[in-house]
Structures are given as structure tokens and as C-alpha cells.
C-alpha positions in Angstrom: 95.6 83.5 92.5 97.1 83.6 96.0 98.2 87.0 97.3 100.9 87.1 99.9 101.4 90.2 102.1 104.7 90.9 104.0 104.5 94.1 105.9 108.0 94.1 107.3 110.3 92.2 104.8 114.0 92.1 105.1 117.3 91.2 103.5 118.5 88.3 105.6 122.3 88.2 105.9 124.0 85.1 107.2 127.6 85.2 108.5 129.1 81.7 109.1 132.1 81.8 111.4 134.2 79.0 112.8 134.7 81.1 115.9 133.1 84.3 117.0 135.3 86.7 118.9 133.5 89.4 120.9 134.9 92.9 120.8 137.3 91.9 118.0 137.5 91.8 114.2 135.7 88.8 112.6 136.3 88.1 108.9 133.7 86.3 106.9 134.3 84.5 103.6 131.0 83.1 102.6 128.3 85.7 103.2 124.8 84.6 102.2 122.0 87.2 101.5 118.4 86.2 100.9 115.1 87.9 100.7 113.5 87.5 104.1 110.2 87.9 105.9 107.6 85.2 106.7 105.3 86.2 103.8 108.1 85.9 101.3 109.0 82.5 102.6 105.4 81.5 101.9 105.7 83.1 98.4 108.8 81.1 97.5 107.2 77.8 98.5 104.1 78.6 96.5 106.3 79.3 93.5 107.9 75.9 93.9 104.4 74.4 93.9 103.7 76.2 90.6 100.8 78.1 92.2 99.8 81.4 90.8 101.1 83.8 93.4 101.7 87.5 93.8 103.7 89.1 96.5 103.0 92.5 98.1 103.6 94.6 101.2 105.8 97.6 102.0 109.3 98.2 100.8 111.6 101.2 100.8 115.1 102.4 99.8 117.9 100.5 98.3 117.2 97.2 100.1 113.5 97.4 99.0 114.7 97.7 95.4 117.0 94.7 95.9 114.0 92.6 97.1 112.0 93.5 94.0 115.0 92.7 91.8 115.5 89.3 93.4 111.8 88.4 93.1 111.9 89.4 89.5 114.9 87.1 88.9 112.9 84.3 90.4 110.0 85.0 88.1 107.7 85.9 91.1 105.1 88.5 90.4 105.1 91.4 92.9 103.2 94.7 93.5 104.7 96.3 96.5 103.9 99.8 97.8 107.1 101.9 98.2 107.6 104.0 101.3 110.2 106.5 102.3 111.9 104.6 105.1 114.5 101.9 104.3 113.6 98.2 104.4 115.5 96.4 107.2 118.4 94.0 107.4 118.3 90.9 109.6 121.7 89.4 110.5 122.4 85.9 111.7 125.9 85.1 113.0 126.4 81.3 112.8 129.2 80.3 115.2 130.3 77.2 117.1 126.9 75.5 116.7 125.1 78.6 117.8 123.1 81.4 116.1 123.3 85.0 117.2 120.7 87.2 115.6 120.7 91.0 115.1 117.3 92.1 113.9 116.6 95.6 112.8 113.1 96.9 113.8 112.5 98.1 110.3 111.0 101.2 108.7 108.6 103.7 110.2 105.4 103.9 108.2 103.6 107.3 108.0 99.9 107.7 108.4 99.6 108.6 104.7 101.6 105.5 103.7 99.3 103.3 105.8 96.2 104.8 104.1 97.8 104.4 100.7 98.6 100.7 101.4 95.0 99.9 102.3 93.9 101.4 99.0 96.6 99.4 97.2 95.6 96.2 99.0 92.0 96.6 98.2 92.8 96.7 94.4 95.0 93.6 94.7 92.5 91.7 96.8 89.9 91.9 94.0 92.1 89.7 91.9 92.9 87.1 94.6 91.2 83.9 95.6 93.1 83.5 98.9 95.2 86.1 100.7 98.0 85.4 103.2 99.2 87.9 105.8 102.4 86.9 107.6 104.8 88.4 110.1 105.1 91.5 112.2 103.8 95.0 111.6 106.4 97.7 111.1 106.6 100.8 113.3 104.1 103.5 112.7 101.2 101.2 112.0 98.4 100.9 114.6 98.1 97.6 116.4 94.7 97.0 114.7 96.1 97.4 111.2 95.7 93.7 110.4 92.1 94.1 111.3 91.8 97.0 108.9 93.5 94.9 106.2 91.0 92.0 106.7 88.1 94.5 106.4 89.5 95.8 103.1 89.9 92.3 101.7 86.3 91.1 102.5 84.8 88.8 101.4 88.0 87.1 100.3 89.4 84.4 102.7 92.4 85.7 104.7 94.9 83.4 106.2 96.7 85.2 109.1 100.1 84.1 110.6 101.1 86.6 113.3 101.3 86.6 117.0 101.1 88.6 120.2 99.0 91.8 120.5 98.5 92.1 116.8 96.8 88.6 116.7 94.8 89.2 119.9 93.5 92.5 118.4 92.3 90.6 115.3 90.6 87.9 117.4 88.7 90.5 119.4 87.7 92.5 116.3 84.6 92.2 114.1 86.3 91.2 110.9 87.6 87.6 111.3 90.4 85.9 109.3 89.5 82.6 107.6 92.5 80.8 109.1 95.0 81.4 111.9 98.1 79.2 112.6 99.4 79.7 116.1 102.0 77.3 117.6 101.6 75.9 121.1 103.4 78.8 122.8 101.4 81.4 120.9 98.2 79.6 121.8 99.2 79.6 125.5 99.9 83.3 125.3 96.5 84.0 123.7 94.6 82.1 126.4 97.0 83.2 129.2 97.3 79.6 130.5 99.7 76.7 130.0 98.9 74.5 127.0 100.3 71.1 126.3 100.0 68.8 123.3 97.3 66.8 125.1 94.4 66.3 122.6 91.7 66.8 125.2 93.2 70.0 126.5 93.7 71.3 122.9 90.0 70.6 122.1 88.9 72.6 125.1 91.4 75.4 124.2 90.1 75.8 120.6 86.5 75.8 121.8 87.2 79.1 123.6 85.0 81.9 122.5 88.1 83.8 121.4 88.2 81.7 118.3 84.5 82.0 117.4 83.8 82.9 113.8 87.2 81.6 112.4 86.8 78.7 110.0 90.2 77.2 110.5 92.5 77.2 113.6 95.6 75.1 112.9 98.0 74.7 115.9 101.5 73.6 114.9 103.2 71.3 117.4 106.6 70.7 115.9 107.6 67.1 116.0 104.3 66.2 117.5 102.4 67.2 114.4 99.4 69.5 114.6 95.9 70.0 116.0 93.1 71.7 114.1 89.6 73.0 114.4 87.4 73.4 111.3 83.7 74.0 111.3 83.4 72.9 114.9 85.2 69.6 114.2 88.6 68.8 115.6 91.5 66.9 114.0 94.7 65.5 115.3 97.5 65.4 112.7 100.2 62.7 113.4 103.5 63.0 111.5 106.4 60.6 111.0 109.6 61.1 113.0 112.2 63.0 110.9 115.7 64.5 111.3 115.2 68.3 111.2 118.1 70.1 109.5 116.6 73.7 109.7 113.1 74.1 111.1 113.2 77.9 110.4 110.4 78.7 107.9 108.6 75.4 108.4 105.5 77.3 109.6 105.6 79.4 106.5 105.8 76.3 104.3 102.9 74.8 106.2 100.8 78.0 105.5 101.7 77.7 101.8 100.5 74.1 101.7 97.3 75.0 103.5 96.7 78.0 101.2 97.1 75.9 98.0 94.8 73.2 99.2 92.1 75.7 100.4 92.3 77.6 97.1 91.6 74.4 95.3 88.7 73.5 97.7 90.3 70.2 98.8 89.0 68.0 101.6 89.9 68.5 105.2 92.4 65.6 105.0 94.1 67.0 102.0 94.4 70.4 103.5 96.0 69.2 106.7 98.2 66.6 105.0 99.5 69.0 102.5 100.2 71.7 105.0 102.1 69.4 107.4 104.0 67.7 104.6 105.4 71.0 103.3 106.3 72.1 106.8 108.3 68.8 107.3 110.0 69.1 103.9 111.2 72.6 104.7 112.6 71.4 108.0 114.7 68.8 106.1 116.5 71.4 104.1 119.3 73.8 105.0 117.7 76.7 103.0 114.7 78.4 104.6 111.7 78.6 102.3 112.8 75.6 100.2 111.3 72.1 99.7 112.4 69.0 97.8 109.1 67.9 96.2 110.5 64.5 95.1 109.9 63.3 98.7 106.3 64.7 98.9 104.2 61.7 97.9 106.1 59.3 100.1 105.7 61.7 103.1 102.0 62.3 102.5 101.3 58.6 102.9 102.9 58.7 106.4 100.8 61.5 107.8 97.6 60.4 109.6 94.6 62.5 110.3 92.2 61.5 113.1 89.0 63.3 114.0 88.6 63.6 117.7 
């Protein structure tokens, strides 16, 4: 079973407008509301793959109950911990080919709720084969909370998709994740230096002591594929050229693909091909966290893996 953890989920609200008028009334006819958060994007992809998956994290208030109800409607198992503060909304205004986002910071988590969640997570981790942590930490949690969560989940493999100070704190800590998935920009921020998609430079970058003790480091490079380190070996993933419709959530789809392949103990080639294929399939769809599996096998054949 794959356990997905979303610490700061949301209800994502999309307002499509032909024109957006500032400081005026804007009327919207077709409002779209979906369950949001990187970990729940991963969850939806896993469900489409018929993987055994359970979603967890923190939810609160009316919006939290709505998240649970929608997951139940989609036949997705979930075991969230309820908190007092309200789960957030994230609003996207789509106008004139542009997207203006209004993102609430989310709930404030108390010290007691943080402690309760670690106990809750420990019980769920026992049942899991692979665990995925995705997204930001809500207010009130210490910056090392992902590190605490990894410690609670040991010895189960944890796949971590976060960025910034939260990721750096984990990398400098004693309890290591099994896999991390930074993009080029996030990798550059971690190493505090410019990083390009040059294979030789990436090989040097992933050899940095900062990544010691982590089995998998997978760097997503958008249209240029990916670069990965596994067991001190390096792999360049080359992908076909595609027309991206909506790249949002492609990293989450990639993580889902990696998780399923790793859970099934597949070869390096299969792990990397499956992860990249699902990321591409997500980018080809309008809906975030959705893939069209009919194109999967054709796409897999076009992805090349080269050890460098």
C-alpha cells in the first residue's frame, strides 16, 4: 500500500473569465472546484493506476469535510487527522490567457495537534510499503517537521517532494528520505549556484555531500526530461517532444509513477520511464492530476534512459 501525506491541502477554485476587470464586479458562470494539494494530486494518479493507496494529512472545518466527502465519492481511502483551524481555499482566476492566483496560507496547527499527527502517522506507516510526503507545511509546524515525520516512518521508504528551507532541513538532518524530486530551480537553490541541464554539471551537482545517504535523487527538467542519481549511478532521461496543455501537477504525476514502480521493486529503467511517462501524460491534459492511460505504452517506448 502507498500512503500519501498532504499537510496543507486545499479546495482549488477556478474562475474562468473572458475579461478580468480590476476594482469592479466580475461575474463567473462556470466555477470549478477540486480537491487540491500536491499529495492529493499524487493520490488521484495512483487511484487511476489501480494502486492500493490511502490519503492522509491534516484537515479542518467545513472545507476539510468537503475534501473527505469528495475522496469518498472517488472511492479513495483516507485517514486524515482533524484540526481546529479551517482548511484553505486556493483561487485561480483564468483571464485573457493569464492566470492570477490567490493562495490562502492555510490553517495554524497547534503543538498538541502536531504531536497527535506524529502518533497518527506512526500507526498508518506500519501498514504502508511506500510513503509519499508532498507540498508545503502549514503554519505552526516547526521547519524540521518533515524530518520528524521521516523518523516516525522508519524503516519504511519515504519519497519527499517539497522545497526551500523545509527540504534543506531534511537534507541536513540524520533521518534521510528514500527519494527526493527537485526541479532544476530547486536544485540550484539547494546548492546556491546556477544549474543548467548540462549532464556533466548535473552529475557533479548530485555528487554533492548534501545528497549523501539518499537512494534516489530525481531532477525534473521539464521538456528536457530528467536526470537521476541512484546508488551512486547517474541516469539521463530523454523524452519525446510533446504539446503541453497544462503542466501543473506533472511533478506529482511523476512522483506517483516513481512510487508505484519502486513499490513493485522494478528496475531502474522501469522506475524512470514510468515516472516520466506519467508526468508527460498529465501535461497533455487540461485537468490537473489526471492521465489518459490509453497513450501510456506508446509513450513509454519513446523514452530513453542512458547511464552517464
